[in-house]
C-alpha positions in Angstrom: -30.9 -24.7 -15.6 -32.3 -23.6 -19.0 -31.6 -24.4 -22.6 -32.6 -22.7 -25.9 -36.0 -23.8 -27.0 -37.6 -22.2 -30.0 -35.3 -19.2 -29.4 -36.4 -18.9 -25.8 -34.9 -19.8 -22.4 -37.2 -22.3 -20.8 -37.3 -24.7 -17.8 -36.5 -28.3 -18.8 -39.6 -30.4 -18.9 -39.1 -34.2 -18.6 -41.7 -36.8 -18.8 -42.3 -40.5 -17.9 -45.0 -42.1 -20.0 -45.9 -45.6 -19.0 -48.6 -47.8 -20.6 -51.1 -49.3 -18.2 -51.1 -52.7 -19.9 -49.2 -54.3 -16.9 -47.5 -53.6 -13.7 -44.6 -51.1 -13.3 -41.5 -53.3 -13.8 -37.8 -52.8 -13.1 -37.0 -51.3 -16.5 -39.9 -48.8 -16.4 -39.1 -47.9 -12.8 -35.4 -47.2 -13.7 -36.5 -45.1 -16.6 -38.9 -43.1 -14.4 -36.1 -42.6 -11.9 -33.7 -41.3 -14.5 -36.3 -38.9 -15.7 -37.2 -37.8 -12.2 -33.5 -37.4 -11.1 -32.7 -35.3 -14.1 -35.8 -33.1 -13.6 -34.9 -32.5 -10.0 -31.2 -32.0 -10.8 -32.1 -29.3 -13.4 -34.8 -27.7 -11.4 -37.1 -28.8 -14.1 -40.7 -30.1 -14.3 -41.4 -33.9 -14.1 -44.5 -34.8 -16.1 -46.3 -38.1 -15.7 -48.4 -39.2 -18.7 -50.4 -42.4 -19.0 -50.3 -43.8 -22.6 -53.6 -45.8 -22.5 -54.6 -45.8 -26.2 -54.3 -49.6 -26.3 -57.9 -50.0 -25.1 -57.8 -53.8 -25.3 -54.9 -54.2 -22.9 -55.1 -51.0 -20.8 -57.0 -50.9 -17.5 -57.7 -48.3 -14.8 -56.5 -50.9 -12.2 -53.1 -51.1 -13.9 -52.9 -47.3 -14.1 -53.6 -47.1 -10.4 -50.9 -49.7 -9.7 -48.4 -47.7 -11.6 -49.2 -44.6 -9.6 -48.9 -46.6 -6.3 -45.5 -47.9 -7.3 -44.2 -44.5 -8.2 -45.5 -43.1 -4.9 -43.8 -46.0 -3.0 -40.5 -45.1 -4.7 -41.1 -41.4 -3.8 -41.0 -40.3 -7.4 -43.5 -37.4 -7.1 -44.7 -35.8 -10.3 -45.3 -32.1 -10.9 -48.0 -32.5 -13.6 -50.1 -35.6 -14.3 -52.9 -37.8 -13.0 -54.4 -36.7 -9.7 -52.5 -33.4 -9.9 -53.4 -32.0 -13.3 -51.6 -29.1 -14.8 -51.7 -26.7 -17.8 -51.4 -29.4 -20.4 -54.2 -31.8 -19.3 -55.5 -34.3 -19.9 -52.6 -36.5 -19.0 -54.3 -39.7 -20.1 -53.9 -40.3 -23.8 -57.4 -41.8 -24.0 -58.7 -38.2 -23.4 -56.7 -36.8 -26.3 -57.9 -38.9 -29.2 -59.5 -36.0 -31.0 -56.2 -34.1 -30.9 -54.3 -37.0 -32.5 -56.9 -37.3 -35.3 -56.7 -33.6 -36.0 -52.9 -33.7 -36.3 -53.0 -36.7 -38.6 -55.5 -35.0 -40.9 -53.4 -31.8 -40.8 -50.4 -33.7 -42.0 -52.5 -35.2 -44.9 -53.6 -31.7 -45.9 -50.0 -30.6 -46.0 -49.0 -33.5 -48.1 -46.8 -35.0 -45.4 -49.1 -38.0 -44.9 -51.6 -39.9 -46.9 -54.6 -42.2 -46.8 -53.8 -45.8 -47.3 -56.6 -48.1 -48.3 -54.6 -51.3 -48.7 -56.3 -54.3 -47.1 -54.9 -56.0 -44.0 -55.0 -59.3 -45.8 -52.9 -58.1 -48.7 -50.2 -56.5 -46.5 -50.1 -59.6 -44.3 -49.6 -61.9 -47.3 -46.8 -59.6 -48.7 -45.1 -59.7 -45.3 -45.3 -63.5 -45.1 -43.8 -63.8 -48.6 -41.0 -61.5 -47.7 -40.2 -63.4 -44.5 -40.3 -66.7 -46.4 -37.8 -65.3 -48.8 -35.6 -64.0 -46.0 -36.1 -60.3 -46.9 -37.4 -57.4 -44.9 -40.9 -56.3 -45.8 -41.6 -52.7 -46.4 -44.8 -51.0 -47.5 -44.4 -50.3 -51.2 -46.2 -46.9 -51.1 -49.1 -48.0 -53.4 -51.6 -45.5 -52.0 -49.1 -42.6 -51.9 -49.6 -42.2 -55.7 -53.4 -42.2 -55.7 -54.9 -39.3 -57.6 -57.3 -36.9 -55.8 -60.1 -38.5 -57.8 -59.1 -42.0 -56.7 -59.0 -40.9 -53.1 -62.4 -39.2 -53.3 -63.9 -42.4 -54.8 -62.6 -44.5 -52.0 -63.7 -42.0 -49.4 -67.2 -41.9 -50.9 -67.4 -45.7 -50.8 -66.4 -45.7 -47.1 -63.4 -47.9 -47.8 -61.5 -48.7 -44.6 -58.2 -46.8 -44.4 -55.3 -45.8 -42.2 -53.1 -42.7 -42.4 -49.5 -43.2 -43.2 -46.6 -40.7 -42.8 -44.8 -40.0 -46.1 -41.1 -40.6 -45.2 -39.1 -38.1 -47.2 -35.9 -38.9 -49.1 -32.6 -38.3 -47.4 -31.1 -39.1 -44.1 -32.2 -38.7 -40.5 -29.5 -37.9 -37.9 -30.1 -38.4 -34.1 -27.8 -36.7 -31.7 -28.3 -38.9 -28.6 -27.0 -37.8 -25.2 -26.0 -41.3 -24.4 -25.4 -43.1 -27.7 -23.9 -40.2 -29.6 -24.7 -39.6 -33.2 -26.9 -42.1 -35.0 -27.5 -41.8 -38.7 -30.3 -43.6 -40.6 -31.0 -43.5 -44.3 -34.7 -42.7 -44.8 -35.0 -45.3 -47.5 -34.7 -47.9 -44.7 -37.8 -46.6 -43.0 -41.3 -47.6 -43.8 -44.1 -45.1 -44.5 -45.3 -45.8 -41.0 -48.9 -45.7 -39.8 -50.1 -42.6 -37.8 -53.8 -43.4 -37.4 -55.3 -46.8 -37.5 -58.5 -47.8 -39.3 -60.4 -47.4 -36.0 -59.2 -43.8 -35.9 -56.9 -44.5 -32.9 -53.3 -43.2 -33.1 -50.2 -45.4 -33.2 -47.5 -44.9 -30.6 -45.5 -42.8 -33.0 -48.1 -40.2 -33.5 -49.5 -40.0 -29.9 -46.1 -39.8 -28.2 -44.8 -37.0 -30.5 -48.0 -35.0 -30.3 -48.0 -35.3 -26.6 -44.4 -34.3 -26.3 -45.1 -31.2 -28.4 -48.3 -30.2 -26.6 -46.7 -30.7 -23.2 -43.5 -28.8 -24.2 -41.2 -31.7 -23.4 -37.6 -30.7 -23.8 -35.9 -34.1 -22.9 -36.9 -37.6 -23.8 -35.1 -40.2 -21.6 -36.2 -43.7 -22.4 -35.0 -47.3 -22.9 -32.7 -48.5 -25.7 -35.5 -50.5 -27.2 -36.9 -47.2 -28.5 -33.8 -46.3 -30.6 -35.4 -47.8 -33.7 -38.4 -45.5 -33.2 -36.3 -42.4 -32.8 -35.8 -41.6 -36.5 -39.6 -41.8 -37.1 -40.2 -39.5 -34.2 -37.6 -37.0 -35.4 -39.2 -36.8 -38.8 -42.6 -36.2 -37.1 -41.2 -33.4 -34.9 -39.7 -31.7 -38.0 -42.9 -32.2 -40.0 -44.9 -30.5 -37.1 -42.3 -27.7 -37.0 -41.3 -28.4 -33.4 -37.7 -28.4 -32.2 -36.5 -31.9 -31.6 -36.1 -32.7 -27.8 -32.8 -33.9 -26.4 -32.9 -37.7 -26.7 -31.2 -40.0 -24.2 -31.6 -43.7 -24.8 -30.6 -45.6 -21.7 -29.2 -49.2 -21.6 -31.4 -52.2 -21.1 -31.4 -54.1 -17.8 -30.2 -57.7 -18.1 -30.5 -60.7 -15.8 -27.4 -62.5 -14.4 -27.4 -64.7 -17.6 -27.0 -61.5 -19.7 -30.4 -62.0 -21.2 -33.1 -59.3 -21.0 -34.6 -59.2 -17.5 -37.8 -61.2 -17.1 -39.9 -63.0 -14.6 -37.5 -66.0 -14.7 -34.9 -63.8 -13.0 -37.3 -63.3 -10.0 -39.7 -60.5 -9.2 -39.8 -57.7 -11.8 -42.9 -55.8 -10.7 -41.9 -52.9 -8.4 -44.6 -53.5 -5.8 -43.4 -57.1 -5.4 -40.2 -55.7 -4.0 -42.2 -53.7 -1.5 -44.0 -56.9 -0.4 -40.7 -58.7 -0.1 -39.4 -56.1 2.4 -37.2 -53.8 0.5 -36.9 -50.2 1.6 -37.8 -47.6 -1.2 -34.6 -45.6 -0.3 -32.4 -48.7 -0.9 -34.4 -49.7 -4.0 -33.9 -46.2 -5.5 -30.2 -46.3 -4.7 -29.9 -49.7 -6.4 -31.9 -48.7 -9.5 -29.9 -45.5 -10.0 -26.7 -47.5 -10.3 -28.1 -49.8 -13.0 -26.5 -48.0 -16.0 -25.5 -44.8 -14.3 -22.5 -43.9 -12.1 -21.8 -40.7 -10.1 -18.3 -40.7 -11.6 -16.6 -42.1 -8.5 -16.7 -45.3 -6.4 -19.7 -44.3 -4.3 -22.4 -46.9 -3.9 -24.6 -45.9 -0.9 -26.1 -42.6 -1.9 -29.1 -40.7 -0.4 -31.8 -39.3 -2.6 -30.2 -35.9 -2.2 -26.8 -37.3 -3.3 -28.4 -38.9 -6.4 -30.1 -35.6 -7.4 -27.0 -33.6 -6.9 -24.8 -36.0 -8.9 -27.1 -37.1 -11.7 -26.1 -36.2 -15.2 -26.9 -37.7 -18.6 -23.3 -37.9 -19.6 -22.6 -40.4 -16.8 -25.2 -42.9 -18.2 -23.4 -46.0 -19.5 -23.7 -47.0 -23.1 -23.6 -50.7 -22.1 -26.4 -52.8 -20.7 -26.7 -53.1 -16.9 -26.9 -56.4 -15.0 -29.5 -56.8 -12.3 -27.8 -58.4 -9.3 -30.2 -59.5 -6.6 -27.4 -60.2 -4.2 -26.2 -56.6 -4.6 -29.8 -55.4 -3.9 -30.0 -57.5 -0.8 -26.7 -56.2 0.5 -27.7 -52.6 -0.2 -31.1 -53.1 1.5 -29.3 -54.6 4.5 -27.1 -51.5 4.7 -30.1 -49.2 4.7 -31.9 -51.4 7.3 -28.8 -51.3 9.5 -29.0 -47.5 9.7 -32.7 -47.3 10.7 -33.6 -46.0 14.2 -35.5 -48.2 16.6 -38.6 -46.0 15.9 -38.3 -46.4 12.2 -37.8 -50.2 12.6 -41.0 -50.3 14.7 -42.9 -48.4 12.1 -41.8 -50.7 9.3 -42.0 -54.1 11.0 -45.0 -53.7 13.4 -47.6 -54.1 10.6 -45.8 -57.3 9.4 -45.9 -58.7 12.9 -49.5 -57.9 13.3 -50.2 -60.0 10.2 -47.7 -62.8 11.0 -47.8 -63.4 14.7 -50.9 -61.5 15.9 -48.9 -58.7 17.5 -51.5 -56.4 19.1 -52.7 -53.4 17.0 -52.5 -51.2 20.1 -49.6 -52.5 22.1 -48.7 -51.1 25.6 -45.7 -48.9 26.2 -43.9 -51.9 27.7 -44.7 -54.1 24.7 -43.4 -51.4 22.3 -40.2 -51.0 24.3 -39.6 -54.7 24.3 -40.3 -55.0 20.5 -37.9 -52.1 19.8 -35.1 -53.9 21.8 -35.9 -57.1 19.8 -35.8 -55.4 16.5 -32.4 -53.7 17.3 -31.1 -57.1 18.4 -32.1 -58.7 15.0 -31.2 -55.6 12.9 -27.6 -56.7 11.9 -28.9 -60.0 10.7 -31.5 -59.0 8.2 -31.4 -57.9 4.6 -35.1 -57.5 4.0 -37.9 -56.3 6.3 -39.5 -59.7 5.9 -36.4 -61.3 7.5 -37.5 -59.8 10.8 -40.5 -62.0 10.9 -38.5 -65.2 10.4 -35.8 -64.1 12.8 -38.4 -63.1 15.4 -40.4 -66.3 15.3 -38.7 -67.9 18.3 -39.6 -64.9 20.5 -43.3 -65.4 19.8 -43.8 -69.1 19.9 -44.9 -71.1 22.9 -42.4 -73.8 21.9 -39.8 -74.2 19.2 -39.1 -77.0 16.8 -35.5 -78.1 16.6 -33.9 -78.0 13.2 -32.4 -81.4 12.3 -29.1 -79.8 11.4 -29.0 -78.0 14.8 -29.7 -81.3 16.6 -27.0 -83.2 14.7 -24.5 -80.4 15.3 -25.1 -79.3 18.9 -27.2 -81.9 20.8 -25.0 -85.0 20.7 -22.7 -84.4 23.6 -22.7 -87.1 26.3 -24.4 -86.1 29.5 -25.9 -83.0 27.9 -29.3 -83.4 29.6 -27.5 -83.1 33.0 -25.6 -80.0 32.0 -28.8 -78.4 30.8 -30.5 -79.3 34.2 -27.6 -77.6 36.0 -27.9 -74.5 33.9 -31.7 -74.3 34.4 -31.1 -74.5 38.2 -28.5 -71.8 38.1 -30.5 -69.5 35.8 -33.6 -69.9 38.1 -31.5 -68.1 40.8 -29.8 -65.5 38.6 -30.5 -62.0 39.9 -31.1 -59.7 38.1 -32.0 -61.6 34.9 -30.0 -59.5 32.5 -27.4 -60.0 29.8 -24.4 -59.5 32.1 -25.5 -61.8 34.9 -26.9 -64.4 32.5 -23.5 -64.6 30.8 -21.7 -65.0 34.1 -24.1 -67.8 35.1 -23.6 -69.7 31.8 -19.9 -69.5 31.9 -19.7 -70.5 35.6 -22.0 -73.4 35.0 -19.8 -74.7 32.2 -16.7 -74.4 34.4 -18.5 -76.2 37.3 -19.6 -79.0 35.0 -16.2 -79.4 33.5 -17.2 -78.8 29.9 -16.4 -76.2 27.3 -18.6 -73.1 27.5 -19.3 -73.4 23.8 -21.0 -76.8 24.3 -23.4 -75.2 26.8 -24.0 -72.1 24.7 -24.7 -73.9 21.5 -27.1 -76.4 23.1 -28.9 -73.6 24.9 -29.2 -71.7 21.6 -31.0 -74.7 20.1 -33.3 -74.9 23.2 -34.2 -71.2 22.8 -34.6 -70.8 19.0 -34.5 -74.3 17.6 -31.7 -73.1 15.3 -27.9 -73.5 15.1 -27.5 -69.7 14.5 -29.1 -66.8 16.3 -28.2 -63.4 17.7 -26.0 -63.3 20.8 -27.3 -65.9 23.2 -27.2 -63.9 26.4 -29.2 -61.1 24.8 -31.7 -63.7 23.5 -32.1 -65.2 27.0 -32.8 -61.7 28.5 -35.3 -60.9 25.7 -37.2 -64.2 26.3 -37.4 -63.7 30.0 -36.7 -66.2 32.8 -40.0 -68.1 32.7 -39.8 -68.9 29.0 -36.1 -69.7 29.3 -36.6 -72.2 32.0 -39.6 -73.7 30.2 -37.5 -74.2 27.0 -34.6 -75.7 28.9 -37.0 -78.2 30.5 -38.3 -79.1 27.0 -34.8 -79.7 25.8 -34.1 -82.0 28.8 -37.1 -84.1 27.9 -36.0 -84.2 24.3 -32.5 -85.3 25.2 -33.8 -88.0 27.6 -36.1 -89.4 24.9 -33.2 -89.6 22.5 -31.2 -92.0 24.8 
C-alpha cells in the first residue's frame, strides 16, 4: 500500500517513540501495537525511536527494559536500536546537533526567535494568572526585539531559549480517528523549541525526527491532541508534508479513571512475570479501543494484521478489564500443546519446587500428563504452580474450609481405612480401575460415593476442589496415595 508523499508514491513508515524515563506500560504497549499492526497491514516499515533527551530522567536500563518488553510482545522493528537503518541514530541523545541546527535555521528564516525573558519573571506571571483564574500565555516580549537589542544580549551571553513564532490564522488537523479538529492560532503560545541548555523540547525533536525518518503516519495517544497543532505548524514551517495523524483513545481503569498502578500492574513485563502469554496479551491489547468490525474476540496475530485499519479505532476511551484478560489468557493456555505447556511451565517449576533442570524422559512424560490435567483450570501460567503443589509435597495441609465441608461424616476414618485397603490391591493402578475401586468401596460401606470422593480429595490435595479425583490418584501413584490416606486416618482419629 502506498500513498502520495511529496508527489511520490512511497511505502508507509510508522514509528513508535517511547521515552526511557520508566517502564513500558499498558498505554505505551497498546500504542506500539497499533503502530506495528498498521505497518504490517500496509506492508510498511515499523521504526523504533528512543526519545531520551530528558537526560535527568532517562536511563539506559529503562531503554533496555522497553526493548525487552517489545521483544516479549513480539513487536519486531525494522529500523531502530540494535538493528540500525538508513536514518540512524535512533536515540535522540545522538541527534542534539541536528535539533540545534534546525532551531537556528528557523530563527534565520524569521519563523522563530530568541527569548531572553528570565525564568523567574515568567514563573511570576504564570502564578499571577493562575491566581486570577486566567490562562497564562507568553506575551511575545522578545519577538519585537530589534537586531541591535538581540546582538547586545548575545554579546553579553544572556541566557536564552528559542521560541517558535506562531503565525496568525487557524490550524486544522484532519485526524484519522477524531476527524477534523480546528484550533485558532491565537490560543497557542509561542512555544519553546530549544531550551537554555541547548536541548530540544519534545515539540522540536519529535517533528525533526519524523521529517528526517520520513514518517508518513503518526499513531499516538489522545493525550497528544493538544500538541498536534504545534506540530502541524512546525511541519509546515519546515516545508514537509504533514503525516497522517491518528490519536487513539486513552485506556481507563474499571472506575473510568485513567489507568494507573492502583488498578494493578501496568508495566508490561509484570504481566509476563504473572504468567500471561504474549499472544493473549497482544490479542487483549488490540481490542482496547479497536474492533475488527465484527464480534470476533480471539484473534491470532495474523488475524489482527489482516483486519487492522485505522477507521476501526474507537473515538471513545477503552476500559481495561483484568477479568477479561484472565479469561482470554485462559483460552490461549487451553489451546497449548503438552510440549508448549512443558516449555512454558518447566522453568517456573524449577524455581518453585526444585524440579530438575535435566529431567529424565519418564519425568518429562509424567509432567506433561500433569500439566494437561491442570490445563483447563488455569488462567495464568503461574496458576500451574499453585495447582501442582499437591503433586510435589511430601504431605499436604488441609484447608479449614475443606475440613469443615468434607471431613465431618461419622465413621469417616473407617471408610478411609477400607478404601486404603482396596486401593492397595487395585491392579493396574490406573484411572479406570481406581474409579471402580472407589465406587465399589462406597457401595460396600453403605455410603454415598460423593462422601468418599470428597474426603479422598482433601486427603490428596488438602483442598475442596481439584481436577478429577481418579486422575489425581493415578498421577500421585499408589505409594503416595496410601501414605496420604493413612495421614487422613490419623487426622480424623485425633479429631474425635
